[in-house]
PLY file of the C-alpha trace (Angstrom):
ply
format ascii 1.0
element vertex 314
property float x
property float y
property float z
element edge 313
property int vertex1
property int vertex2
end_header
-12.54 55.21 5.69
-9.75 53.54 3.73
-7.90 52.65 6.90
-11.04 51.04 8.34
-11.68 49.04 5.12
-8.02 47.85 5.15
-8.26 46.74 8.73
-11.47 44.91 7.94
-9.86 43.20 4.95
-6.79 42.17 6.93
-8.81 40.92 9.78
-10.98 38.83 7.45
-7.88 37.55 5.61
-6.33 36.58 8.93
-9.54 34.76 10.12
-9.56 32.95 6.78
-5.94 31.98 7.02
-6.51 30.64 10.56
-9.59 28.63 9.47
-7.72 27.18 6.47
-4.74 26.29 8.65
-6.97 24.57 11.14
-8.73 22.84 8.34
-5.35 21.71 6.87
-4.12 20.32 10.18
-7.46 18.52 10.56
-7.16 17.00 7.09
-3.69 15.69 7.73
-4.66 14.13 11.01
-7.90 12.81 9.41
-6.09 11.14 6.56
-2.85 9.98 8.29
-4.02 9.13 11.81
-7.49 7.73 11.22
-9.18 5.26 13.48
-7.06 2.27 12.47
-8.68 -1.15 12.18
-5.16 -2.39 11.36
-4.31 -2.07 15.10
-7.18 -4.41 16.04
-5.48 -7.79 15.76
-8.28 -10.00 17.11
-10.85 -8.16 14.95
-8.61 -8.60 11.91
-8.54 -12.37 12.42
-12.32 -12.50 12.82
-12.89 -10.38 9.73
-10.58 -12.51 7.57
-12.15 -15.84 8.81
-15.55 -14.46 7.90
-14.55 -13.14 4.49
-12.26 -16.08 3.56
-13.40 -19.22 5.50
-10.61 -21.32 4.04
-8.04 -19.25 5.97
-9.04 -20.61 9.33
-7.79 -24.13 8.87
-4.70 -22.75 6.97
-3.82 -20.42 9.86
-4.53 -23.06 12.54
-2.22 -25.42 10.72
0.45 -22.72 10.49
0.17 -21.92 14.18
0.14 -25.56 15.29
3.24 -26.42 13.34
4.97 -23.03 14.32
5.38 -22.29 10.58
3.92 -18.76 11.03
6.93 -16.77 12.37
7.15 -13.25 13.71
10.15 -11.13 12.93
11.08 -7.50 13.57
13.35 -4.93 12.09
14.33 -1.43 13.38
14.40 1.37 10.85
17.18 3.94 10.48
14.99 6.40 12.49
14.48 3.95 15.35
10.92 2.59 14.53
10.31 -1.10 15.34
8.46 -2.81 12.54
6.80 -6.24 12.65
6.28 -8.80 9.96
5.08 -12.41 9.52
6.86 -14.96 7.36
6.19 -18.45 6.23
8.42 -20.86 4.45
6.97 -22.99 1.63
6.10 -26.60 2.50
8.63 -27.71 -0.21
11.92 -25.72 -0.16
11.96 -23.11 -2.95
13.75 -20.01 -4.10
10.51 -18.30 -5.01
9.36 -15.68 -2.47
6.55 -13.12 -2.23
6.63 -9.88 -0.24
2.94 -8.91 0.24
2.12 -5.31 1.21
-1.21 -4.30 2.84
-3.46 -1.26 2.20
-4.78 1.71 4.13
-5.81 0.99 7.79
-5.13 -2.72 7.16
-2.28 -4.94 8.36
-0.40 -8.16 7.45
-3.25 -10.34 8.74
-5.67 -8.61 6.33
-3.49 -9.62 3.44
-3.25 -13.33 4.43
-5.62 -14.24 1.54
-2.86 -13.23 -0.79
-0.34 -15.00 1.45
-2.48 -18.17 1.09
-2.48 -17.81 -2.64
1.28 -17.56 -2.85
2.05 -20.06 -0.09
-0.52 -22.71 -0.73
-1.54 -22.38 -4.38
1.77 -21.32 -5.85
4.22 -22.90 -3.38
6.08 -19.67 -2.41
7.82 -18.50 0.76
5.97 -15.36 1.94
6.77 -12.27 3.97
3.99 -9.89 5.10
5.12 -6.79 6.80
2.94 -4.54 8.99
3.55 -0.95 7.80
3.97 1.89 10.28
0.98 2.65 12.46
-0.43 -0.71 11.52
-0.59 -4.21 13.14
2.26 -4.79 15.64
4.49 -2.13 14.13
5.32 1.16 15.78
4.82 4.55 14.16
2.44 7.45 14.78
0.99 8.04 11.31
0.42 6.33 7.99
2.85 7.19 5.27
0.60 6.50 2.25
3.37 4.37 0.61
6.01 7.11 0.16
8.29 6.47 3.05
6.84 2.96 3.43
8.73 2.04 0.26
11.99 2.60 2.24
10.72 0.39 4.99
9.69 -2.37 2.55
13.22 -2.00 0.94
14.69 -2.74 4.38
12.54 -5.83 4.64
13.70 -6.86 1.21
17.24 -6.67 2.44
16.34 -9.17 5.14
14.99 -11.82 2.70
18.21 -13.73 2.03
18.69 -14.12 5.77
15.15 -15.66 6.04
14.99 -17.72 2.89
18.54 -18.08 1.43
20.79 -16.26 -1.04
19.38 -17.65 -4.28
15.81 -16.31 -3.89
13.61 -14.89 -6.69
11.15 -12.33 -5.35
7.81 -10.78 -6.49
6.47 -7.78 -4.48
2.58 -7.69 -4.56
0.58 -4.85 -2.97
-3.06 -3.91 -2.74
-4.44 -0.35 -2.61
-1.97 1.76 -0.54
0.18 -1.37 -0.63
-0.02 -1.22 -4.42
1.09 2.44 -4.31
3.93 1.42 -2.03
4.86 -1.29 -4.49
4.97 1.05 -7.43
6.82 3.79 -5.45
9.35 1.09 -4.52
9.68 -0.16 -8.06
11.17 3.15 -9.18
14.14 2.86 -6.83
17.19 0.65 -7.44
16.51 -2.99 -6.47
18.57 -6.01 -5.53
19.01 -8.47 -8.39
16.72 -11.01 -6.72
13.70 -8.69 -7.11
12.21 -10.01 -10.33
8.74 -8.50 -10.79
5.92 -6.54 -9.25
2.09 -6.91 -8.86
0.08 -3.85 -8.06
-3.63 -4.21 -7.38
-5.68 -0.91 -7.46
-2.95 1.45 -6.46
-3.33 5.29 -6.92
-1.22 7.59 -9.11
-0.15 9.84 -6.34
-1.29 10.71 -2.74
-2.29 14.20 -4.12
-4.63 12.62 -6.66
-6.13 10.20 -4.16
-6.76 12.84 -1.59
-8.24 15.20 -4.23
-10.62 12.45 -5.27
-11.66 11.79 -1.68
-12.30 15.52 -1.07
-14.60 15.53 -4.00
-16.33 12.14 -3.44
-16.78 12.29 0.33
-16.98 16.02 1.09
-17.84 17.65 -2.24
-14.93 19.95 -1.83
-12.50 21.31 -4.38
-8.68 20.73 -3.98
-7.97 24.50 -3.64
-7.13 25.77 -1.16
-7.47 23.05 1.59
-5.42 20.42 -0.21
-2.58 22.78 -0.87
-2.38 23.87 2.74
-2.61 20.33 3.96
0.23 19.37 1.50
2.44 22.01 3.05
1.53 21.03 6.64
2.40 17.33 5.79
5.75 18.39 4.48
6.52 20.40 7.64
5.25 17.80 10.05
6.29 14.54 8.47
8.97 15.38 5.92
7.09 14.48 2.79
4.44 16.08 0.54
1.38 14.65 -1.23
2.73 15.82 -4.58
6.14 14.06 -4.17
4.51 10.82 -3.14
3.87 9.85 -6.75
3.58 6.20 -7.99
3.16 7.78 -11.51
6.62 9.26 -11.48
8.24 6.21 -9.89
6.85 3.70 -12.42
8.56 5.57 -15.23
11.89 4.46 -13.77
10.89 0.76 -13.27
12.32 -1.50 -15.93
11.23 -4.82 -14.29
7.97 -6.53 -15.23
4.80 -5.31 -13.55
1.16 -6.62 -13.56
-1.51 -3.96 -13.08
-4.88 -5.12 -11.64
-7.88 -2.87 -11.19
-11.59 -3.27 -10.73
-13.54 -1.69 -13.56
-16.02 -0.06 -11.00
-13.55 1.19 -8.51
-14.46 4.63 -7.09
-12.34 4.75 -4.02
-9.18 4.57 -6.14
-10.85 5.48 -9.43
-10.31 2.97 -12.26
-9.14 5.75 -14.56
-5.93 6.03 -12.43
-4.62 2.79 -13.74
-4.39 3.96 -17.38
-1.75 6.63 -16.93
0.13 4.33 -14.62
0.12 1.50 -17.16
1.17 3.97 -19.99
3.89 5.52 -17.93
5.56 2.07 -17.08
8.14 0.87 -19.65
7.79 -2.58 -20.97
7.46 -5.38 -19.81
3.99 -4.87 -18.32
0.51 -6.40 -18.33
-2.90 -5.02 -17.36
-5.99 -6.94 -16.16
-9.17 -4.99 -15.66
-11.57 -6.99 -13.52
-15.10 -6.78 -14.75
-17.79 -5.11 -12.42
-15.43 -4.98 -9.50
-15.10 -2.18 -6.86
-12.05 -1.39 -4.73
-9.74 -4.25 -3.56
-12.30 -6.98 -4.12
-10.81 -8.65 -7.23
-9.30 -11.69 -5.40
-12.29 -12.05 -3.04
-14.73 -12.36 -5.85
-12.57 -14.04 -8.42
-10.07 -16.05 -6.50
-9.38 -18.70 -9.19
-8.97 -16.22 -12.04
-6.93 -13.94 -9.93
-4.57 -16.75 -8.98
-4.19 -17.89 -12.51
-3.37 -14.26 -13.74
-0.67 -14.06 -11.13
0.56 -17.59 -11.82
0.86 -16.83 -15.63
2.66 -13.55 -14.94
5.20 -14.86 -12.35
5.83 -17.94 -14.47
6.99 -15.74 -17.22
9.13 -13.47 -14.99
10.66 -15.58 -12.23
0 1
1 2
2 3
3 4
4 5
5 6
6 7
7 8
8 9
9 10
10 11
11 12
12 13
13 14
14 15
15 16
16 17
17 18
18 19
19 20
20 21
21 22
22 23
23 24
24 25
25 26
26 27
27 28
28 29
29 30
30 31
31 32
32 33
33 34
34 35
35 36
36 37
37 38
38 39
39 40
40 41
41 42
42 43
43 44
44 45
45 46
46 47
47 48
48 49
49 50
50 51
51 52
52 53
53 54
54 55
55 56
56 57
57 58
58 59
59 60
60 61
61 62
62 63
63 64
64 65
65 66
66 67
67 68
68 69
69 70
70 71
71 72
72 73
73 74
74 75
75 76
76 77
77 78
78 79
79 80
80 81
81 82
82 83
83 84
84 85
85 86
86 87
87 88
88 89
89 90
90 91
91 92
92 93
93 94
94 95
95 96
96 97
97 98
98 99
99 100
100 101
101 102
102 103
103 104
104 105
105 106
106 107
107 108
108 109
109 110
110 111
111 112
112 113
113 114
114 115
115 116
116 117
117 118
118 119
119 120
120 121
121 122
122 123
123 124
124 125
125 126
126 127
127 128
128 129
129 130
130 131
131 132
132 133
133 134
134 135
135 136
136 137
137 138
138 139
139 140
140 141
141 142
142 143
143 144
144 145
145 146
146 147
147 148
148 149
149 150
150 151
151 152
152 153
153 154
154 155
155 156
156 157
157 158
158 159
159 160
160 161
161 162
162 163
163 164
164 165
165 166
166 167
167 168
168 169
169 170
170 171
171 172
172 173
173 174
174 175
175 176
176 177
177 178
178 179
179 180
180 181
181 182
182 183
183 184
184 185
185 186
186 187
187 188
188 189
189 190
190 191
191 192
192 193
193 194
194 195
195 196
196 197
197 198
198 199
199 200
200 201
201 202
202 203
203 204
204 205
205 206
206 207
207 208
208 209
209 210
210 211
211 212
212 213
213 214
214 215
215 216
216 217
217 218
218 219
219 220
220 221
221 222
222 223
223 224
224 225
225 226
226 227
227 228
228 229
229 230
230 231
231 232
232 233
233 234
234 235
235 236
236 237
237 238
238 239
239 240
240 241
241 242
242 243
243 244
244 245
245 246
246 247
247 248
248 249
249 250
250 251
251 252
252 253
253 254
254 255
255 256
256 257
257 258
258 259
259 260
260 261
261 262
262 263
263 264
264 265
265 266
266 267
267 268
268 269
269 270
270 271
271 272
272 273
273 274
274 275
275 276
276 277
277 278
278 279
279 280
280 281
281 282
282 283
283 284
284 285
285 286
286 287
287 288
288 289
289 290
290 291
291 292
292 293
293 294
294 295
295 296
296 297
297 298
298 299
299 300
300 301
301 302
302 303
303 304
304 305
305 306
306 307
307 308
308 309
309 310
310 311
311 312
312 313
């Protein structure tokens, strides 16, 4: 009788383990290889022109004058990455690197490119992260290894814009997490400050939130198994991909922006990030705003907040 009970238990345990493993693989694929609107170039232009009508004449002008340039780099692991860059109409040292979010691309950050290039007179560089836009790659990296790719783009900046540049790195959502993760690593002297808009504390925390909000599931055990699978398949884990840990090492100025009604990256994530970041730092909570809509709904206020911040720090 005991042998039969033991066999039943072991069989049930094995079935459960198999189901959890399948669920873990599904979650990793669901999260890191989703249907990706960032690969739809034409659709991205159409969306941006609808949401930001002023971008159409701006982009038409850039293309007619050949001011919008494509450039490519190859990473140390052989992935070819694409980016756009635009020089300011009046020569300047001031330059912005603008990092897009989850299932987005460089085109879908062009409203921030417009802000820096047209309103603030900056040179701009907008990279397509892996598995996005015209870049290669077979999965999203949620900012963790993206920070190394962005660092490689940063090393290219003197070649594009000259040796005397002063640079701000500005990211939204996953791009904001990328920015914060990057900020904790050693930087060239010409990186002067950072702007993060609605970034998450860590990939673990973000996926835990999504499991609860979208599927009403607890973190244990699915997230733990998915975390291990990601480490084995892609070389990084959800727990190590922590903007919270990285900002503790950042000594350069950072502006934190977050909508007060954000549920996708919950607003309460910005508080520990802000507390963990050493001075100098600033925080702007945007009233009544959801996720990644602060510039869209308050473009003038957003531009002035950024202008004030970078004027003090560049």
